[in-house]
C-alpha positions in Angstrom: 140.1 -26.7 -148.3 138.6 -23.5 -147.7 137.3 -23.2 -144.1 134.4 -20.5 -143.2 133.4 -18.8 -140.2 131.1 -20.6 -137.8 127.9 -18.7 -139.0 125.5 -19.8 -135.9 127.5 -17.4 -133.8 127.2 -14.7 -136.2 123.4 -15.4 -136.3 123.1 -15.1 -132.4 125.1 -11.5 -132.6 122.8 -10.3 -135.1 119.8 -11.8 -133.5 120.8 -10.4 -130.0 121.5 -7.0 -131.8 117.9 -6.5 -133.3 116.5 -7.5 -129.4 118.2 -4.9 -128.1 117.3 -2.5 -130.8 113.4 -3.1 -130.2 113.4 -3.3 -126.3 115.5 -0.3 -126.0 114.3 1.9 -128.3 110.9 1.0 -128.5 110.8 0.6 -132.6 110.6 -2.2 -135.1 113.8 -3.5 -136.2 112.1 -5.0 -139.0 113.2 -2.3 -141.9 116.9 -3.2 -140.6 116.2 -6.6 -140.7 115.6 -6.3 -144.5 118.0 -3.8 -145.4 121.0 -5.8 -143.8 119.6 -9.5 -144.9 121.2 -9.4 -148.2 124.0 -7.1 -147.4 125.3 -8.4 -144.0 125.3 -12.0 -145.1 126.8 -11.7 -148.5 129.6 -9.9 -146.1 129.8 -12.9 -143.6 130.0 -15.3 -146.9 132.7 -12.8 -148.4 134.6 -12.7 -145.3 134.2 -16.4 -144.5 135.6 -17.1 -147.8 138.9 -14.7 -147.3 139.6 -16.1 -144.1 139.4 -19.5 -144.9 141.8 -19.0 -148.3 143.9 -17.4 -145.9 144.6 -19.9 -143.4 143.6 -23.6 -143.3 142.1 -26.0 -141.0 144.4 -26.4 -138.8 145.5 -22.7 -138.6 146.5 -21.4 -134.9 144.6 -18.3 -135.6 141.3 -19.9 -136.6 141.7 -22.5 -133.7 142.3 -19.0 -131.6 138.9 -17.6 -133.4 136.7 -20.7 -133.1 137.8 -20.7 -129.5 136.6 -16.9 -128.7 133.4 -17.7 -130.6 132.5 -20.5 -128.6 130.5 -18.7 -125.7 127.7 -19.6 -124.0 124.2 -18.8 -125.7 123.3 -15.1 -124.8 120.9 -14.7 -121.8 117.7 -13.2 -123.0 117.4 -9.3 -122.9 115.4 -8.3 -119.9 112.0 -6.5 -120.5 110.4 -3.5 -119.2 106.7 -3.8 -118.9 105.0 -0.2 -120.6 103.6 1.7 -117.7 100.4 3.1 -118.5 99.4 7.1 -118.1 98.6 7.4 -114.1 94.6 7.0 -113.2 93.8 5.1 -116.5 91.8 2.1 -116.4 92.4 -1.8 -117.6 91.8 -1.6 -121.7 89.1 -4.2 -120.8 86.9 -1.8 -118.9 87.5 1.1 -121.2 86.0 -1.1 -124.2 87.4 -0.5 -127.7 90.0 2.9 -128.0 88.6 6.1 -129.5 92.1 7.1 -130.7 90.8 6.2 -134.4 87.4 8.3 -133.7 89.7 11.2 -132.2 92.2 11.2 -135.0 90.0 10.7 -137.6 91.3 13.3 -139.8 94.8 12.6 -139.3 97.7 12.7 -136.9 100.0 16.0 -136.8 102.9 13.9 -135.9 103.8 10.5 -134.2 106.1 11.6 -131.4 105.8 10.3 -127.7 101.8 9.8 -128.4 99.6 8.8 -125.5 96.2 8.0 -126.1 94.0 8.9 -122.9 90.1 7.9 -122.4 89.2 11.1 -124.4 92.2 12.5 -125.9 95.1 11.9 -127.6 98.3 14.0 -126.8 101.6 14.2 -128.6 104.3 15.1 -125.6 107.7 17.1 -126.7 110.3 15.6 -124.0 112.9 18.7 -124.8 110.3 21.4 -124.1 108.4 19.4 -121.1 105.0 19.9 -122.6 102.9 18.9 -125.4 103.6 19.1 -129.3 99.4 19.2 -130.1 96.2 17.8 -127.8 93.6 16.3 -130.0 90.1 16.3 -128.7 86.5 14.6 -130.4 83.3 16.3 -128.7 80.1 15.4 -129.4 77.0 17.0 -127.6 76.1 13.5 -125.9 79.9 13.4 -124.8 79.6 16.9 -123.7 76.8 15.8 -120.9 78.1 16.3 -117.2 77.7 13.2 -115.1 76.4 14.8 -112.1 78.8 12.4 -109.7 82.4 13.9 -111.4 84.0 16.1 -109.1 86.6 18.4 -110.2 87.7 19.3 -106.7 88.9 15.3 -106.2 91.4 16.5 -109.8 95.0 16.6 -108.6 97.6 17.9 -110.8 100.2 15.3 -111.4 103.2 14.3 -113.4 102.7 11.5 -116.2 104.1 8.6 -115.1 104.2 7.1 -118.7 106.9 9.3 -119.5 110.6 9.0 -118.1 111.4 10.7 -115.4 114.2 12.8 -117.3 111.6 14.4 -119.0 108.9 14.7 -117.2 107.5 18.3 -115.7 106.8 18.7 -111.8 104.6 20.6 -109.5 107.3 22.2 -108.3 108.2 23.4 -111.4 105.0 25.7 -111.5 105.5 26.7 -107.7 106.4 30.4 -107.8 106.9 30.6 -111.1 104.2 33.3 -111.7 102.5 30.9 -114.4 99.3 28.7 -114.1 99.4 24.8 -115.2 97.1 25.7 -118.3 95.3 22.8 -119.8 95.7 21.9 -123.6 92.3 19.6 -123.5 90.3 21.6 -121.3 89.0 19.7 -118.4 85.4 21.6 -118.7 85.4 19.5 -121.9 85.8 15.7 -120.2 83.4 15.5 -117.3 81.7 12.0 -118.6 83.7 9.9 -115.9 85.8 11.1 -113.2 88.8 8.9 -114.9 88.1 11.4 -117.9 88.7 14.5 -116.1 91.4 13.1 -113.7 93.5 12.7 -116.8 93.3 16.2 -117.9 95.2 17.3 -114.9 98.1 15.3 -116.1 100.8 17.8 -116.2 101.7 16.4 -119.9 98.4 17.8 -120.6 99.7 21.2 -119.4 101.7 24.1 -120.2 102.6 27.3 -118.7 100.2 30.2 -119.3 100.1 33.5 -118.0 97.2 33.4 -115.3 95.0 36.4 -115.0 94.4 38.1 -118.5 94.9 34.6 -120.1 94.5 31.5 -118.8 92.0 32.7 -116.3 90.1 34.9 -118.8 90.5 35.0 -122.5 91.6 31.5 -122.9 89.0 30.2 -120.8 86.3 32.2 -123.4 88.2 30.3 -125.8 87.7 26.9 -124.3 84.0 28.0 -123.6 83.7 28.9 -126.7 84.7 25.4 -128.2 82.1 23.9 -126.1 79.5 26.0 -127.6 80.3 24.8 -130.7 80.5 21.6 -130.1 77.1 21.3 -128.1 75.4 22.3 -131.6 77.3 20.3 -134.1 77.4 16.4 -134.6 81.1 16.1 -134.3 83.9 18.9 -133.4 87.6 18.0 -133.1 90.1 20.1 -131.2 93.2 20.4 -131.6 95.4 22.8 -129.1 99.0 23.4 -128.9 101.9 25.6 -127.9 104.1 28.0 -130.3 107.3 29.5 -130.2 107.4 32.8 -132.3 110.4 34.8 -133.9 110.5 38.0 -133.0 112.9 40.7 -134.1 115.6 41.8 -131.8 117.6 44.9 -131.2 119.8 44.4 -133.9 117.2 43.7 -136.5 117.4 39.8 -136.5 114.8 37.8 -135.6 114.8 35.1 -132.8 113.3 32.5 -131.0 113.4 33.0 -127.3 111.4 31.9 -124.5 111.5 31.4 -120.7 111.9 28.3 -118.9 110.7 27.4 -115.7 111.6 25.2 -112.3 114.8 22.3 -112.0 113.5 20.7 -115.3 113.6 23.6 -117.5 109.6 23.5 -118.7 109.4 25.7 -121.8 106.8 28.8 -121.4 105.4 29.1 -125.1 105.2 32.7 -126.6 101.9 31.6 -128.0 99.0 28.8 -128.0 96.8 27.8 -131.3 93.6 26.4 -130.9 92.1 24.5 -134.3 88.0 23.7 -134.0 86.8 21.8 -136.8 83.1 21.1 -136.7 80.9 18.9 -138.5 77.8 21.1 -138.7 75.6 18.6 -140.8 76.6 15.2 -142.1 79.7 15.6 -144.2 80.0 19.6 -143.9 82.3 21.3 -141.9 83.4 24.6 -140.9 87.0 25.3 -139.3 88.1 28.3 -136.8 92.2 28.9 -136.5 93.0 30.8 -133.5 96.6 32.2 -132.0 96.7 33.8 -129.0 99.8 35.3 -127.5 100.8 34.3 -123.9 100.2 37.5 -122.4 97.7 39.6 -120.3 94.8 40.2 -123.2 92.3 42.9 -122.9 88.6 41.4 -121.8 86.8 43.6 -124.3 89.0 41.9 -127.4 86.6 39.5 -129.1 88.1 36.3 -130.1 87.9 36.7 -134.0 90.8 39.2 -133.4 92.9 36.1 -133.2 91.7 34.4 -136.1 94.8 33.0 -138.2 95.2 31.1 -141.6 95.4 27.7 -141.0 98.8 27.7 -142.6 100.5 30.2 -140.4 99.8 27.3 -137.3 101.0 24.5 -139.5 104.2 26.3 -140.8 105.0 27.9 -137.5 104.3 24.6 -135.4 106.1 22.1 -137.9 103.1 19.7 -138.6 99.8 19.4 -140.7 96.4 19.8 -139.0 93.1 17.8 -140.0 95.0 17.3 -143.5 92.8 14.5 -144.0 90.0 15.9 -144.4 88.7 16.2 -148.2 89.1 19.7 -149.4 85.4 19.4 -150.5 84.1 19.0 -147.2 85.3 22.2 -146.0 82.6 25.0 -146.2 84.0 27.6 -144.0 86.8 28.8 -142.6 87.2 31.6 -140.2 83.7 32.5 -140.7 84.2 33.0 -144.4 83.1 30.5 -147.4 85.7 28.9 -149.2 86.0 26.7 -152.4 88.7 24.5 -151.3 90.3 23.3 -148.2 93.1 25.2 -148.1 92.1 28.8 -150.3 94.7 31.2 -149.6 
């Protein structure tokens, strides 16, 4: 008579594996379950058949196998509570998430997403700065609350990010670089919490100070607010770029400096894409790339216009790709007939 392996033990082992996968990776194991359900059970059944055929019920081998698998139930794995970004309020106080509105026209990616009160961020653990930050502005949301005090804001690490991948204030100290905002603090003064969140270091990137962060980049932030004040809705996507440069040998290289003990990457350039709904269902877009260096005060912002696809190809993701092509009327001040007219 054929014998079979004790199936409950195998199922417990599989259950423990899936629990471990979900707890420690943060991803659903449903796809793995589906993939293994058929193949795994067939393999178990096949293995049971062969073992049963080879050994009888009283076989010492099977007795040892049963004894080895007769273990006490596996204790439940410890779970770890999610740590919300520092400075956030309980969801009950915030009301419905604004993420769906902020990201209405598409997520550029889903890597290490962080949703804040007024912006959404994708964090790059390798560079210790963001892949991108997306904001949604309206004239009403730009009205300042007079009780908001920027002087109370403090630059601080984002506690929702594992300490191995955080940047710290000490990384910037003495580096010669500013902690440059990606989501501008001036865009989010409706509440103290909103502006506080823009000072998390996950929203910062090393920027040249005088001549860039405090000057031309600041001019661009002010310009974006000016656009938002006269538009129905404005969506702003901002992030770093690491662009190749030709070396002395004629080859191109991507090289960038890192600062501090955490090796925070210093981008070679920064981009900002402004998508403004100027009238119901009609949009205009402006795409900027600025080198992370001292820039002349006399330079017009239009000097830094680039095609949208240049940013997308360099950054490695699509931008506002859910916007219907017939809704976009202008790009960089020029009328177009389609979304990505080349």
